[in-house]
N, C-alpha and C positions, 0 to 999 in steps of 0.2 A: 531424448531417448536414442536418437540416431548416433549422437556423439558418444553416449555411454556404451552403445553396442560396439562401436569401433574400438573404444578403449578395452572393452572386455575381450574382443577378438585378438587384439595385440597381446594382451596378458596371457590368454590361453595358448596362443601360438608359441610364444617365447617359453613359457613354463612347461608346456607339454613336451616340446622338443628337447629341452634341457633335461627334464626328468627321464625321458626315454633313452637318450644317449648315455646319461650317467648310470642308470640302472643296467643298461646293456653291458657296459664295460665292467661294472662292479660284479655282476653275476658271471660274466666270462672269466674274470680273475678268480672268483671263488671256485668255479668249476675246474679251472686249470690247476690250481693249487691242490684241490681235493684229489683229482685224478693222479697227479704226480706223487702224492703221498700214499696212494693205495698200494698194497703189497702185490707180489707176483701172482698170487692166486687170482686176483682181479684181472690183471693185464693178460694172463694166460687164457682167460675165457672170452675176452673181447678184442676184436681187431682194432688196431690204432686208427685205421681209416673210419671205422664206425664211430669211435670216440670223437674224432675231429668233426665228422658230419653231424653228430648229435649236438656238439657244442655250437657250431656255426649256424646250422639251420634252426635249432631251438632258440638261440638268442636273436637271430634275425626275425623269427616269427613273433617272439615276445616283444621285440622292439616295435614292430609294425602294429601289434595289437595295442600296446600302451599308447602309441602316438595316435592311432585312429580313434581309440575310445575317448581319450581326454581332449583331443582336438575337435572331433566331430560328433561322437555318439553320446557323450555325457549329457549334452543338451537335449537329446531325444527323450531320455528318462525325465529330465526336468520338465520338458514340454508336456509329456504325458501326465505328470503329476499336477501341473498347473492348469493345463487346458481342459482336461476331462471334467474336473469338478466345476470349472467355469461354465462349460457347456450345459451341465445339468442345472446350474443356477439360472442360466439364460432361458433355456427351453428344455425341460427334462425329456420330452418326447424325442426330439432330434438328438439330444444328448445320449439317450439310450442307443440310438442307431450307431453313433460313433463308438460307443463302448462295445457294442456288438461286433463292430469291425475290428477293434483291438483284440477282442477275445478270439475272433476267427484267425487273425494273424498269429496269435500265440499258439493256438491249437495246431494250426498247420505247420508252423516252424518246429514245434515239439515233436510232431509226428515224423517229419522228415529227418530230424536229428536222430530219433530213435532208429530209423531205418538205415541211416548212413554212417553212424558213429563207428560201429564195429567194422564195416567194410573199409572205412578210411584208415582204421588202425592196421588192417591187413596191407593196404597200399603202402603205408609208411614203413612196414617191415620189409617190403620188397625194395623200397627206396634205400633203406639202410643197407640191405644186402648188396644193392647195386654199388653203393659207395665203398663197401668193404671189399668187394671183388675187384673194383678198379684200383684201389690202393694196393691190394695184394699183387696184382699183375704188374703195376708200375714199380713197386719196390723190388720185384724180382725180374726186371726187364731183361737182364742178361740171360737168365734161365729161359725166359719166353723166346728170345731170339735164338739162343743156342739150340734149343730143342724144337725149333720151327713150330711154336705154339701160337703164332700170330692169329691164324684163322680160327683156331679152336677157342682162344680167349675172346676173340671178337664175337664168335657165335654164342658163347656162354653169356657175354654181356648183352647181346641182342635178345637172347631168350628171357633174361630177367626184365629187359625193357618191355617186351611184349606182355609179360605177366603183369607188370605195372599198369599198362594201358588196359588190359582186360579187366582188371579190378577197379580201375579209376573211372571208366566210362559209365557204369551204372550209377555211381555216386553223382557224377556230373549230370546225368539225366534227371535224377530226383531234384537237384537244385535248379535245373532249368525249368521244371514244372513250377516250383515255388516262385521263380522270377516272373514267369508268364502270369501266374495267378495274382501276384502282387501288383503288377502293372494293370491288369484287368480290373482289379478291385478299385483302383483309383477312379477310373471312369464310372464304374458301377455305383460307387459311393456318391459321387457328385450328382449323378442322375437321380439316385434314391433320395438324397437330401432335397433336390429341386422338386421332385414329385411330392414327397411328404410335406415339404414346406408349403407348396402350392395348396395342397388339400387343407393343411392347418390354417393357411392364410384365408382361404375362402370360408373357413368355419370360424374365423376370428380368433384363432388360437396362436397365431404367429404373425409377426410384422415382416415387411419386406427387408428391413434392416437386419432382423434376426436370421432370415434366410441367407442373405449375402454374407453375414458374419460366419454362419455355420459352413457355408461353402468354402470360405477362406480358411476356417479352422480345419476342415476336412482335407483340403489340398495341402496345407502345411503339415498336418499330422501324418497323412499318408506318405508324403515325401520323406519325413523323418523315419517312418516305419520301414519304408523301402531301404533306406540306408541301414537301419538296424538289422533287417533281415540279411542284407549283404554282409554285414559285420559278423552276424552269427554264423552264416555259411562259411565265411573265412575262418572263423574260430574252429568250426568242426574240421575243416581241412588241416588246420595247423595244430590242433590239440594233441594228436599222437606224438608229434615231434617234441612238443613241450613236455608231455608226460615222460618221454624217454629222457629228456634233459634232467628232470627232477629225480627220475629213478636212479640215474648215475650219481647225482648229487647226494641222494639219500643212502647210497651203498655204504656199508660199514666195513671197516678194515678187519681182516682176520688176524692181525697182529696189533691190537690196540694198546695204547699206552695206559698204564694204570694211573689213577689220580695220585698226584704227588710223587710221580716217578723221579728217581735220583738223576741229577745231571752230573756226569763224570767229567772231571778235568782230564789232564793227560794221564792215561792209565799206565800202570807199571808193566802190564802185559802178561799176567798169570791167567791162563785159560784152562778150564776143566770141563770135560764132558762127563756127566754122572748118569750112567745107565740110560742113555738117550735112545728113544725110539721115535720113528717118524713114518707117517703114511699120508699120501695126498687124500683129500676128502673123497670118500667112497672107494678108495683104492686099497691095495694090499700094502703090507709093511715094506718099506724101502730100507730103513735102518732099524736094527734091533740090538738093544743092550750095548750101545757104544760107550765105552768108558776109557778115558785117558787124561793125562795131565800134561800141560805144556808150561813149564816154568819160564819166567821172563828171560829173554835172550836165547832161548833154545830154538832149534830148527827141527820141525817134524815134517816128514815126507809121507804123503798119502798115495799109495800105488794100488793098482788092481785093474781088472778089465773094465771096459766101458759098461756103465750101469751098475757098478759095484756099490756106489753110494758115496764116493769121495766128494764130488762137487756138491751133493746134497748136504753133507755134513758141514761144508764151508758156508753154504747158504744159510744153514741154521745159526752159524756163528755170527753172521751179519744180521740175523733176525729177519731174513726175508720170509721165513716161515717160523712157526713155533713147534717144538717137539710135542708129540702126543703123550710121551712119558719121559720121566727124568728131567734133568735141568742142565743148563749150560751157564757157567759163571765166568765173569771177567773180574779179576782182582777180588774174588769172593762174592761179587754181586750177581744175583740171578739176572740174566739179560732182560727178563720180563719186568724187572723192577727199575730198569734204567731207561731214560729217554732215548728214542731212536736216533735223534740227531747226535747226541753226545756219544752213543755207542759207535755209530758209523764214522764219526769224526776220528775215532781212535783206530780205525781199521783201514788199511790201504789195500787195494786190489789191482792186480794186473790180470785182466781176463784173457781167456784162451783166444777169443775173437776180439780184436781191438775195436773199441766203440768210440768213434769220434763224431763230434758235431759238425754240421756244415757251417763252420766258422773259421777264423784264422788259426794258424798254428799256435800263436800266442794265447788266444782265448781258450783253446783246448787244453793247454798246459796250465793255465790259471785256474782251471776247475779244481786242480789239486790244492792250490792255496791262492786265493784271490789277491792277497796283498803282497805277493812275491815280487821282488825287484827284477829288473832285466839281468842283473849280474847273477842272481840266484837261479833264474830260468836257464841261463846259458851254462852255468855250472852243472845243473841237473842234466841238461841235454848232452854235455860232453861226457858225463859219466855213463849215459845210456847210448853213447856212440851215435847221437842224433844231430849234433850241432853242425857237422860238416855238410850233411845232405840238406839241412834246413837253409844253410847259407847259399846253397846252389839253387834254391827256389827263386822264382821271379821277384817276389817281394820279401824274401827272407822269412822272418817270423810273422810277418803280416800277410802271408800267402793263404788264400782260402783253400781248404782241403777237399771241398766237395762233400756231397751227401755220403755219410758213413766213411769219409776219408777216401773217396773213390779216385782222387787224383794221385794218391800215393800207393806205393807197392805194399805188400803184406808186411815185409820186414820193416819198412819205414813206419807204418802204422804201429807196429808192435813196439818199436823203440820209443815212439812218442808216448805210448801208454806207460812204458817203464819210466820215462822221464817225469811223467805226470805223478806217478806214485813216489818217485824220489823227492819231488817238490813238496808233496803232502807231508812227508816225514812222519809217518804214523808209528806208534809203538807196536802194533800188531799188523803183520803183512801176510797177504794171501797171494801166492803166485800160481795161477791156474794155467799151466802150460805156457809160461811167460815167454819162452824162447822158441816156441814151436814153429814160428814163421820165419826164423832167421837161418841164414846159411851158416856153415860150420865156422868160418873165419869170424863172422860178426858175432855169432853165438859165444865164441870163446872170449871176445872182448866184453860183451854184455854180461857174461857170467862173472867177470871180475867186478863190474859195477854192481851187480846184484849182491855179490859177496860183501862189498862195502856197505850196501844198503841193509843187508840182513844183520850186520854186526850190531849186537846190543838190542835186537828186536826179537819178539816172538814171531817166528815165521812158519807158515804152512805152505808146503810145496806140493802141488798136485802135478804129477808127471806120468807120462807113458814111457818116455825115454829114461830108462833106469840109470843111465850114465849121469843124468843131471841130479840124482839124489844120493850119489855116493858119499858126499860129505855131510849128510844130514845126521843130527844127533840121534834121532830115532826114526825108524821107518815103520809105518802102519800099513799092513797089507789087508786091503778090504776084499771080501769075497761074499757075495750074496747078502749084502747089507750088514755084515758083521766084520769084526777085526779078527782075521784068521791067524795072523802072525804079527810079531813086533820085535824090534831089535835093531842093531846097527847093520850096515850093509854086509860086512864080512861075516857077522854072526849068522845072518839069515841065509847067506850063501852056503855056509858050512852046515847048516841044519838040513839042507837038501829038501826043503819043503816047497810050498807054492811059490815063494819069491825066487828060490833058486831055479825053479822051472821057468819062470818068466825071464830070468836073466839068460838061461840057455837058449830059449826061443828067440830072444832078440839077437844074441850073438850068432846064432845059426843063420838068421835072416841077413845080418850084416855081412857074414862070410859068403853067403850065396850070391849077393848082389855083384861083388867084384868078379866072381867066377862066371856069372852069366854075361857080364859086360865083356870079359875076355873072349868068350865063345863067339 
């Protein structure tokens, strides 16, 4: 029996550890892939710091619970199932005493769980808020330091810490009571069995062997029950974080793929907006009755004041959201009938704010096309006027760029973003203020590269500098979520409408700046 017990312990230890580690990593991967695939409507409502905290804490807690249950506490349930009927068979009177102890433990634990479950959920919400605020401050550390917010952010963090403690201490008090009662019950039970056994022995209803056996059973069972109570208490403390983990995992996308969605190969690039309207959930209309066609190889410019709906229209083209009315097609296919991966594979974007990973320059460029050769990488970088400054970096293309490209200037980050789009070589291109961070001389060179990139592609240019859209085939002037005017640069200027007014405003501002400098 002893050797069998040793072998069983070895098997339980090995298998429980392997199961816990494997499941932890499998569920982390599922969570990570699920969150990455969720649309902007999901990420806009939840801080990235909270998502990280939910993943790491939730999985660490589940790992600990799996490991503890299968390594230590599964045997408690087996012991209860085996020992309790055995005690009744040996001596039903003393057996009933042990069963009464188990019932008492169960009722006490259920009562404490009922009193503390809700309170612990509140504590977990404060813990999540703590992680979110910390991530928010750290990701904007430059703003915190520039606006001397160090003390204010520290106070805000400290206030949340105090709220965590204020809500956590009552929960701890309840479980301290359970712990004390559990340990007291061990002594009380042994004494009760000894007294009852003595009375029964004097009456000839129990032998000394039965009394000793029952005291051994009671000690073993109480020890197991103490461990089970500790496990349940840990489960109550960790349940809210596990619930949060599965709430995120159960969240459904607001832009789901239809069953049997079409997988596009390389698209021709014909884009059409057909009476498209859009509003954020619970909000007012941002776009209304947007209709236009972009034949393959044409360049369309979207201009207008901030908030007019230009970027939103391009977000719909990438299917980051779905329109509430109308439809958008690519090569005649409704975007909702196409797989998200194949749609976005056919669209290249140069964002207004360059978004770089904390990886090497080469890794950031390969996001555009993972199989690109070094020669192709360098050609794209030369076209984007990026090769020379990359060569001056300490490790060239293997230089780390820092979080969000912090080690590079704004113009350098923007040129890398342009090179990344060049490398992807998509049939549809979106330039969202692609040269806004460049000086005039570099912008002129990059515009030549962009002209080469735009050749033969359907291109959408979002711009506030109207000089950058002069050569567009058609200009769409957005105002109040509608297309107010459309036409070529010269035609719109001659019409003397909204676009002509924007041109005059910018020309006046550019003329005023040199005059102020001369004064």
